[in-house]
N, C-alpha and C positions, 0 to 999 in steps of 0.2 A: 408424532414422533418420527415417522418415516420421512416426512418433509424436512425436518431439522437434520436428520441423518444424511439425506441426499445433499442438502445445502452445505453441510459440513465437508462432505467428500469433495464437492465441486470447489469449495473455497480452498481446500488443501491442494487440490490439483492445480488451480491457478496460481496459488502462492508458490508451490514448488516449481511450476513451469517458468515463473519469472527468473528463477535462478539459472535455468538453462539459458535464458536470454542474457542474463548478467555474464555468464561464462563466455558466451559468444562475443559480447561487447569487450570483455577483458582481452580475449584473444586478438581481436581486431584493433586493440589499443584505445578503446573508449574509456572515459573516466568513470570511476565508481560513483562520483557525486552526480554526474549526469544520469546514470542509471537509477539512482535513488529518486532524483527529481522526476524522472519519467514515470515512476510508479504512481506518484501523486497526480501528475498531469493526466494519465490514462484512467485513473480512478474517478476523477471529477465527473466526466459524462455519465459514467455508470451510476454514481450516487445521485446525480441530477435526475436521471430517468426514474430511479427508485422513488425519490421524493415526489416526483410529479405523479407517478402511478398511485402512491399512497396519499396524495393530496396533502403533503406536509412541507412543501417547498417554502411557502410564505411564513409558516410557523418558524422554520429554521432561520430564515433571513431576518425575521423580527428578533429572534433570540440573539443572533450574531450582532445586530445593531444595539441591543440592550447591554450585552456583556462582551464587547470586543476584546478586552484584555484576557478574559478567561478563555475565549476561543483561540486567541493567538498563543496563549501560554500552553494550553493542552495540545495544540497543533505542533508547537515546538517540541513538546515531549514526544509526541507520536513520530515526528520526523527525526528530530535530533537524537533521541535516545533509543529509537527502535529501528527505523529503516536505514538511516545512515550507517550506524555501526554494522548492521546486518549486511548491507551491500559492500561495505568496506571489507568485511571478513571474507566475502566471496572472491576478493582479489587475491588473497593469500592461500586459499584452500579451494578444493573442488566445489563448484557451485552446488552440486547435488548433496555433498556432505554437509555443507552449511545449512541447506534447506532441511535436511533430515534431522540434524541436531538441534536446530532452532525450534 
């Protein structure tokens, strides 16, 4: 339980911290869409390391090859219905407020 609690706090910290970066990108004139895409680009190496450590990389790659439409569909839901609107909202409000209410 302690491990899950600590991981949850770390995940919340990194999730909220990205909104500080979004705010900085908005101030400097960066696009909200680029900020959303960067979340996924930066997440890929982290997930790759986790899958390698847990020896699950090839299982995931096999599953993607078996069900590419499902993977593409749920990835679209994750990006198109979660991260993109979330990052878009940070353009019109304070990033810390968007992170806190989300």
